[in-house]
C-alpha positions as CSV (number, residue, x, y, z in Angstrom):
1,M,-14.2,15.0,-21.8
2,K,-10.8,15.9,-22.3
3,P,-8.9,17.3,-19.3
4,R,-7.3,21.3,-20.7
5,R,-3.5,21.6,-20.3
6,G,-3.6,18.5,-17.9
7,L,-6.3,19.6,-16.0
8,P,-9.1,17.5,-15.3
9,P,-12.8,18.4,-16.5
10,H,-13.9,19.1,-13.1
11,A,-10.9,21.5,-12.2
12,S,-10.2,24.9,-13.4
13,P,-6.8,26.6,-13.7
14,G,-6.6,28.9,-10.8
15,R,-9.3,26.8,-8.8
16,P,-7.7,23.7,-7.3
17,E,-10.1,21.0,-6.0
18,A,-11.7,22.4,-2.6
19,S,-10.7,21.0,0.4
20,P,-10.2,22.6,4.0
21,D,-6.6,21.4,4.0
22,T,-5.6,24.7,2.5
23,A,-7.4,26.8,4.7
24,P,-4.9,29.6,5.7
25,V,-3.5,29.1,9.3
26,P,-3.3,32.8,11.2
27,K,-0.2,34.9,11.4
28,P,1.8,33.7,14.7
29,Q,1.9,36.8,16.9
30,A,5.0,37.8,18.6
31,W,4.4,36.1,21.7
32,R,3.8,33.0,20.9
33,L,7.1,32.8,19.0
34,K,9.1,31.1,21.8
35,W,6.4,28.3,22.1
36,L,6.5,27.6,18.5
37,G,9.4,27.5,18.4
38,I,9.8,24.6,20.9
39,L,6.5,22.6,19.5
40,G,6.7,23.8,15.8
41,V,4.4,25.0,14.0
42,L,1.4,22.3,14.2
43,M,1.1,22.9,18.0
44,M,-1.5,25.7,16.8
45,V,-3.6,22.8,15.6
46,V,-2.4,20.7,18.4
47,A,-3.3,23.1,21.2
48,C,-7.0,22.7,20.4
49,L,-6.6,19.5,22.0
50,W,-7.1,21.7,25.5
51,W,-9.0,24.5,24.7
52,W,-11.5,22.7,27.0
53,A,-9.2,22.1,29.5
54,D,-9.5,24.0,32.9
55,S,-6.9,21.8,34.9
56,E,-3.3,20.0,34.3
57,D,-5.3,16.7,34.7
58,T,-7.7,17.5,32.4
59,R,-4.4,18.4,29.9
60,L,-3.2,15.1,30.3
61,Q,-6.4,13.4,28.2
62,N,-4.9,14.0,24.9
63,V,-5.8,13.1,21.6
64,W,-5.9,9.1,22.5
65,H,-8.5,10.0,25.4
66,R,-10.7,11.9,23.1
67,V,-11.3,9.1,20.2
68,S,-11.5,6.4,22.5
69,L,-14.6,8.1,24.2
70,S,-16.0,8.3,21.2
71,M,-15.4,5.5,20.2
72,G,-16.6,3.4,23.2
73,W,-13.4,2.5,24.5
74,A,-12.3,4.3,27.6
75,S,-14.7,2.0,30.0
76,S,-13.3,-1.0,28.6
77,P,-10.4,-3.1,29.9
78,A,-7.0,-2.1,27.4
79,K,-7.1,-5.7,26.8
80,Q,-10.5,-6.2,25.6
81,W,-10.0,-4.0,22.4
82,R,-6.1,-4.3,22.2
83,L,-5.8,-4.0,18.4
84,D,-5.0,-7.1,16.6
85,F,-1.1,-6.4,16.1
86,T,2.0,-6.8,18.3
87,P,4.1,-3.7,18.6
88,Q,7.4,-3.5,17.8
89,P,9.4,-2.8,20.6
90,G,12.5,-0.2,19.8
91,N,13.0,2.3,17.3
92,S,15.6,0.0,15.1
93,Q,12.6,-2.6,14.0
94,L,10.1,0.5,14.0
95,A,12.4,2.1,11.2
96,N,11.6,-0.4,9.1
97,T,7.7,0.3,8.7
98,T,6.5,1.1,5.3
99,D,3.2,1.9,6.7
100,P,2.0,5.2,8.5
101,E,-1.4,3.9,9.6
102,H,0.6,0.9,11.4
103,L,2.7,3.2,13.1
104,V,-0.3,5.2,14.6
105,R,-2.1,1.7,15.9
106,Q,0.9,0.8,17.4
107,I,1.0,4.5,19.0
108,Y,-2.6,4.1,20.3
109,A,-1.8,0.5,21.5
110,H,1.2,1.9,23.5
111,L,-1.5,4.9,25.0
112,G,-4.2,2.3,26.0
113,D,-1.3,-0.1,28.2
114,G,0.1,3.0,29.6
115,E,3.1,2.8,27.1
116,R,3.2,7.0,26.9
117,A,7.4,6.7,26.4
118,Q,6.7,4.1,24.4
119,A,4.1,5.8,21.9
120,L,6.2,9.0,22.2
121,A,8.7,7.0,20.5
122,T,6.9,5.7,17.9
123,A,5.5,8.5,17.0
124,S,9.0,10.3,16.7
125,V,9.7,7.6,14.3
126,L,6.5,8.1,12.8
127,V,6.9,11.7,12.0
128,E,11.0,10.9,10.4
129,R,9.4,8.2,7.8
130,F,6.5,10.6,6.8
131,P,7.1,14.2,7.5
132,T,4.1,15.5,5.7
133,F,1.9,13.0,7.7
134,Q,-0.5,15.5,9.3
135,L,-2.2,13.0,11.7
136,G,1.1,11.7,12.3
137,Q,2.4,15.4,13.6
138,L,-0.4,15.6,15.5
139,L,0.4,12.8,17.7
140,Y,3.9,13.5,18.3
141,A,3.3,17.6,19.1
142,D,0.6,15.8,21.4
143,L,2.7,13.6,23.2
144,L,5.5,15.7,23.1
145,N,3.3,18.5,24.7
146,I,1.9,16.0,28.1
147,S,5.1,14.4,28.6
148,S,6.7,17.4,29.2
149,A,7.2,19.6,32.6
150,K,4.5,21.7,31.8
151,P,2.6,20.9,29.3
152,V,0.9,23.9,27.3
153,A,-2.3,25.4,27.8
154,W,-4.6,26.8,25.1
155,P,-4.4,30.8,24.7
156,D,-7.0,32.3,25.7
157,N,-7.1,34.3,22.1
158,E,-10.3,34.5,19.9
159,E,-7.9,34.3,17.0
160,L,-6.6,30.6,17.8
161,N,-10.4,29.4,18.6
162,A,-11.7,30.1,14.6
163,P,-13.6,27.5,13.4
164,S,-11.5,26.8,10.4
165,L,-9.0,25.3,13.3
166,R,-11.4,23.3,15.1
167,K,-12.5,21.9,12.0
168,R,-9.3,20.7,10.6
169,L,-9.1,19.1,14.2
170,D,-12.3,17.3,13.7
171,E,-10.9,16.0,10.3
172,L,-7.9,14.6,11.8
173,I,-10.0,13.0,14.8
174,L,-12.3,11.2,12.3
175,E,-9.2,10.2,10.2
176,S,-7.5,8.6,13.4
177,K,-11.6,6.6,14.2
178,R,-11.7,5.6,10.3
179,R,-8.1,4.2,10.8
180,L,-8.3,2.6,13.9
181,Q,-11.5,0.8,13.3
182,R,-10.9,-0.6,9.8
183,D,-11.6,-4.2,9.5
184,S,-8.3,-6.4,9.5
185,A,-7.3,-8.7,6.9
186,Q,-8.2,-11.8,9.1
187,S,-11.5,-10.5,9.2
188,L,-12.4,-10.2,5.5
189,Q,-10.6,-14.0,5.1
190,G,-12.8,-15.7,2.8
191,K,-15.5,-12.5,2.4
192,I,-16.7,-11.1,-0.6
193,P,-18.7,-7.6,-1.2
194,T,-22.4,-8.7,-2.6
195,A,-22.0,-6.2,-5.3
196,L,-19.5,-9.2,-7.2
197,T,-21.9,-11.9,-8.4
198,Y,-19.4,-13.2,-12.2
199,L,-15.5,-12.5,-12.9
200,S,-14.5,-14.6,-15.5
201,P,-11.0,-15.6,-15.7
202,Q,-10.0,-12.7,-18.1
203,Q,-11.4,-10.3,-15.5
204,T,-8.1,-9.6,-13.8
205,Y,-8.7,-7.3,-10.7
206,V,-11.9,-5.5,-9.0
207,A,-12.2,-3.1,-6.7
208,A,-14.7,-1.9,-3.6
209,V,-14.8,1.3,-2.3
210,D,-16.4,1.7,1.8
211,A,-17.2,5.3,2.1
212,S,-18.2,5.2,5.9
213,K,-14.9,3.8,6.9
214,S,-12.7,5.4,4.5
215,R,-11.6,2.3,2.8
216,L,-10.7,0.9,-0.6
217,Y,-10.7,-2.5,-1.3
218,W,-8.6,-3.9,-4.4
219,F,-9.1,-7.7,-5.2
220,E,-6.8,-10.0,-7.6
221,N,-9.2,-12.5,-9.2
222,R,-8.2,-15.8,-9.4
223,S,-11.7,-17.4,-10.2
224,G,-12.3,-19.9,-12.5
225,P,-15.0,-21.0,-15.2
226,D,-17.6,-22.3,-12.6
227,G,-18.9,-19.1,-11.7
228,R,-17.9,-19.4,-8.1
229,L,-15.8,-16.3,-6.9
230,Q,-12.3,-16.2,-5.3
231,L,-11.0,-13.6,-5.0
232,H,-7.1,-12.6,-3.2
233,L,-7.1,-8.9,-1.6
234,V,-3.8,-7.7,-2.6
235,K,-4.3,-4.1,-1.1
236,E,-6.8,-2.3,1.4
237,T,-6.2,1.4,2.3
238,Y,-7.0,4.4,3.5
239,I,-9.1,6.7,1.5
240,S,-11.0,10.4,0.9
241,V,-14.3,11.0,-0.9
242,G,-16.5,14.2,-1.3
243,I,-16.4,17.0,0.9
244,N,-20.2,16.7,1.4
245,G,-19.9,13.0,1.0
246,V,-21.5,10.1,-1.4
247,G,-24.8,10.3,-3.3
248,K,-23.3,12.6,-6.0
249,H,-26.4,14.1,-8.2
250,K,-25.1,17.0,-9.8
251,E,-22.2,18.8,-10.6
252,G,-20.3,20.7,-8.1
253,D,-22.1,18.8,-5.8
254,G,-18.9,18.0,-3.7
255,K,-19.8,14.2,-3.7
256,T,-18.8,11.0,-4.8
257,P,-20.9,9.2,-7.4
258,L,-22.7,5.5,-5.7
259,G,-22.9,2.8,-7.9
260,V,-20.5,0.4,-10.2
261,Y,-18.1,2.0,-12.7
262,F,-15.2,1.0,-14.7
263,I,-11.4,2.2,-15.3
264,L,-11.2,3.7,-18.5
265,R,-7.8,5.7,-18.6
266,N,-4.3,5.8,-16.5
267,L,-3.1,9.2,-16.3
268,P,0.5,9.4,-15.4
269,G,0.9,12.5,-12.7
270,E,3.5,13.8,-15.0
271,G,0.7,15.4,-17.0
272,L,-1.4,16.7,-14.0
273,P,-1.1,19.6,-11.7
274,D,0.7,18.6,-8.0
275,L,-2.9,18.0,-6.6
276,F,-3.8,15.1,-8.2
277,G,0.1,13.5,-7.4
278,V,1.6,10.8,-8.9
279,G,-1.4,10.0,-11.2
280,A,-4.8,9.0,-11.6
281,L,-7.2,6.1,-13.0
282,T,-10.6,7.6,-14.8
283,L,-14.0,6.7,-14.4
284,N,-16.7,6.5,-16.5
285,Y,-19.4,8.6,-14.2
286,P,-22.0,9.1,-15.1
287,N,-22.5,5.7,-16.5
288,A,-26.0,4.5,-18.3
289,V,-28.1,4.6,-15.3
290,D,-27.0,8.0,-14.1
291,L,-27.8,9.3,-17.5
292,T,-31.4,8.0,-17.2
293,R,-31.6,9.9,-13.9
294,K,-30.1,12.9,-15.2
295,K,-27.7,13.1,-13.0
296,T,-24.7,15.3,-13.9
297,G,-20.9,15.7,-13.1
298,S,-17.8,14.7,-14.9
299,G,-13.7,13.6,-14.0
300,I,-14.4,11.4,-11.0
301,W,-10.9,9.8,-10.7
302,L,-8.7,7.9,-8.2
303,H,-5.5,10.1,-7.7
304,G,-2.8,10.8,-5.3
305,T,-2.3,13.7,-3.0
306,P,-0.4,16.5,-3.5
307,S,3.5,16.2,-2.7
308,A,3.1,18.6,0.7
309,Q,0.2,16.2,2.2
310,Y,0.3,12.6,2.8
311,A,-3.0,12.1,2.7
312,R,-6.5,14.1,2.9
313,A,-9.2,14.3,5.0
314,P,-12.0,11.6,5.1
315,E,-14.2,13.5,3.1
316,S,-12.6,16.3,1.6
317,T,-12.5,15.7,-2.2
318,D,-14.8,17.8,-5.1
319,G,-16.1,14.0,-5.6
320,C,-13.0,11.7,-6.5
321,V,-11.7,8.7,-4.6
322,V,-8.1,10.3,-3.3
323,L,-5.4,7.7,-2.2
324,S,-1.8,9.0,-0.7
325,N,0.5,8.7,-3.5
326,P,2.7,5.2,-2.2
327,E,-0.6,3.8,-2.7
328,M,-1.6,4.9,-6.0
329,Q,1.7,4.4,-7.2
330,R,1.6,0.8,-6.3
331,L,-1.9,0.9,-8.3
332,L,-0.7,2.3,-11.2
333,Q,2.2,0.1,-11.8
334,M,-0.4,-3.0,-12.1
335,P,-1.4,-4.2,-15.5
336,E,-4.6,-4.2,-17.4
337,L,-6.2,-1.6,-15.3
338,R,-8.3,-0.9,-18.3
339,M,-12.0,-2.2,-17.7
340,T,-11.6,-2.9,-13.9
341,P,-15.0,-2.9,-12.1
342,V,-15.2,-0.2,-9.3
343,V,-17.9,-0.4,-6.9
344,I,-18.7,2.5,-4.4
345,A,-20.6,2.2,-1.7
346,E,-21.8,4.3,1.0
347,Q,-21.0,0.7,3.3
348,L,-20.1,-2.8,1.6
349,E,-22.1,-5.4,2.4
350,W,-19.6,-8.9,2.8
351,V,-20.7,-12.4,2.1
352,N,-18.3,-15.6,1.5
353,A,-18.9,-17.3,-2.0
354,D,-21.4,-19.1,-2.0
355,Q,-23.8,-16.7,-1.2
356,A,-22.0,-14.5,-4.1
357,K,-22.7,-17.7,-6.5
358,Q,-26.2,-18.4,-4.9
359,S,-26.7,-14.7,-6.8
360,W,-24.9,-15.4,-10.1
361,D,-27.2,-18.8,-10.4
362,A,-30.4,-16.7,-9.8
363,F,-29.5,-14.1,-12.8
364,K,-28.1,-16.7,-15.1
365,P,-31.2,-18.6,-16.7
366,T,-32.0,-14.5,-17.9
367,L,-29.2,-13.7,-19.4
368,D,-28.7,-17.2,-21.2
369,K,-32.3,-16.5,-22.6
370,W,-31.4,-13.3,-23.7
371,L,-28.0,-14.8,-25.7
372,Q,-30.7,-17.5,-27.0
373,A,-33.2,-14.8,-28.3
374,R,-30.0,-13.0,-29.5
375,N,-28.9,-15.9,-31.5
376,G,-32.3,-16.6,-32.8
377,R,-34.3,-14.8,-35.6
378,D,-37.3,-13.9,-33.9
379,P,-37.5,-10.0,-32.9
380,Q,-40.6,-10.4,-30.9
381,A,-38.7,-12.9,-28.8
382,L,-35.6,-10.7,-28.0
383,K,-37.7,-7.4,-27.4
384,T,-39.7,-9.4,-24.3
385,H,-36.3,-9.1,-22.7
386,Y,-36.3,-4.9,-23.0
387,S,-37.9,-2.7,-20.5
388,P,-40.4,0.1,-21.7
389,R,-37.9,2.1,-20.1
390,Y,-35.2,1.2,-22.3
391,E,-33.2,4.3,-23.1
392,Q,-30.4,4.9,-25.6
393,D,-28.6,8.1,-26.8
394,G,-31.7,9.6,-25.2
395,Q,-34.0,8.0,-27.1
396,G,-37.1,5.4,-26.3
397,L,-37.5,1.3,-26.9
398,E,-39.7,1.9,-29.7
399,Q,-37.5,4.9,-31.4
400,V,-34.3,2.8,-31.0
401,W,-35.8,-1.0,-31.4
402,P,-35.8,-1.3,-35.7
403,R,-31.6,-0.4,-35.4
404,L,-31.0,-2.3,-32.1
405,A,-32.7,-5.4,-33.6
406,Q,-31.0,-5.3,-36.9
407,T,-27.6,-5.1,-35.0
408,T,-28.4,-7.5,-32.2
409,L,-30.4,-10.6,-34.4
410,G,-29.0,-13.2,-36.2
411,Y,-25.7,-14.4,-34.4
412,S,-26.1,-18.3,-34.8
413,Q,-23.4,-18.2,-37.1
414,S,-20.8,-16.1,-35.3
415,Q,-18.7,-16.8,-32.1
416,P,-20.4,-16.8,-29.2
417,L,-20.3,-13.3,-26.6
418,E,-17.7,-14.2,-24.0
419,L,-18.7,-13.4,-20.6
420,V,-16.0,-11.0,-18.5
421,S,-18.1,-9.7,-15.4
422,V,-21.8,-9.5,-13.7
423,L,-21.9,-7.0,-10.8
424,N,-25.4,-6.5,-8.5
425,W,-26.4,-3.3,-7.0
426,K,-28.9,-2.2,-5.4
427,D,-30.7,1.5,-4.7
428,Q,-34.3,2.6,-5.6
429,E,-33.7,-0.2,-8.4
430,H,-32.2,-3.5,-8.5
431,N,-29.4,-3.5,-11.0
432,M,-27.1,-6.2,-12.6
433,V,-24.4,-4.6,-15.1
434,V,-23.1,-7.1,-17.5
435,T,-20.0,-6.9,-19.8
436,L,-19.3,-9.3,-22.2
437,R,-16.5,-9.2,-24.8
438,D,-17.6,-9.7,-28.7
439,P,-15.0,-12.0,-30.3
440,N,-16.4,-10.6,-33.6
441,Q,-15.7,-7.4,-33.7
442,T,-12.0,-5.5,-32.8
443,H,-11.3,-2.0,-32.8
444,P,-7.9,0.1,-33.2
445,Q,-7.3,0.0,-29.3
446,G,-8.3,-4.1,-28.9
447,A,-11.1,-5.9,-28.5
448,S,-14.4,-4.8,-28.2
449,Y,-17.2,-5.0,-25.6
450,L,-20.8,-4.8,-25.1
451,R,-21.8,-3.7,-21.7
452,M,-26.0,-4.4,-20.7
453,Y,-27.7,-2.9,-17.5
454,W,-30.5,-4.9,-16.1
455,Q,-33.3,-3.7,-13.9
456,K,-35.6,-5.9,-12.0
457,E,-39.5,-5.3,-12.9
458,N,-42.4,-7.3,-11.1
459,G,-40.0,-9.9,-10.3
460,Q,-38.3,-9.8,-14.1
461,W,-35.0,-8.8,-14.7
462,R,-35.5,-6.3,-18.1
463,L,-32.7,-4.6,-20.1
464,V,-32.7,-0.8,-19.6
465,F,-29.6,-0.4,-21.5
466,Q,-27.1,-1.6,-23.8
467,G,-24.4,-0.5,-25.7
468,P,-20.4,-0.6,-26.5
469,T,-18.3,0.3,-23.4
């Protein structure tokens, strides 16, 4: 659906995407002005960290302590859980850092080693370089507070104990945990998400989202024609998903869909509201399988953040996958993004390249037999590859078969279809999503592609949909 006046299909004029980040903050009262002047407006939120405190010693247990407890680190020696990087000493070196998440991890590492002064210095650089990074502001204000002679306690005021403030605090702590718990690039070396089965050399990129870890992984495809996947991880970054999590079923449910999707268009930020940041990449939700399952909704995009906010909370969108503007800008500058597969999973599973090839070797004979039947003249031999549940344009197999057979059979004298990608997706059914390029047909926008959805029925792969992309 085409956006109206630059708005996406799921947004209405004057009705921005739901986000707890835009919740109104209570107006400060006069007795707090001096306090706010010293510690800044964000201390209203930061002070939540001490609402449970009843002694000065307890107040000195900062964000680091609360997060470490919830992650099970507090009882472990610092050197056992120390993060896999070496903190850079001194602000002059820190000033060269372009990734705020790296600075956040350094802050926690310093705190774990009892280096509070170095943690504060790092936090100072963080807020200077990334003033709209709300987690950084929280850490900095917290460190300022506990480093002062008289740390500020939580005022006994119902207005400041508002559920909205507690909710926002919990979101920032969850964001902190997700950023700290991310898998290192070293641990993923040589690993491939199980959903990736086959990629031809003409498929430039592939992406995967792990909602449970708030991460997006972007790969450059370096595979050869032998079917063995060779992927280079060029980017992994923090992302946000739906305010109600994942598993989208209907319009307006506030969830991000799960499955295999493909990038359709690149939308520059100049034509979009500020909510979508530097731009967006649209996805083909709902796909053919979603439609057979009666799923509704539209306008599921990868997009940036509002200019006043570096990052969104882990679960805060209407269903889109949201990146920081700098990360989104880097994606938008990549060439050949159209047709890029994007796998969105609640939790990704990783295997090595040899295991991925086993999945392809098991499915390839089925695809070869379909191609052979397609090049023949026997409609019944071709029909055996189609499921009785096949559905296209709201019609069943028997209704569409005469037209389907006519447009599919008899290609023995034409150029063969070129396999582009095969992706493996398991939920209540086992799916293979196959994309092929048809060199015999073109359209004004370029090459013509065919997409097929196979599902396993009684141990056999059967087609449940095929059609142009």
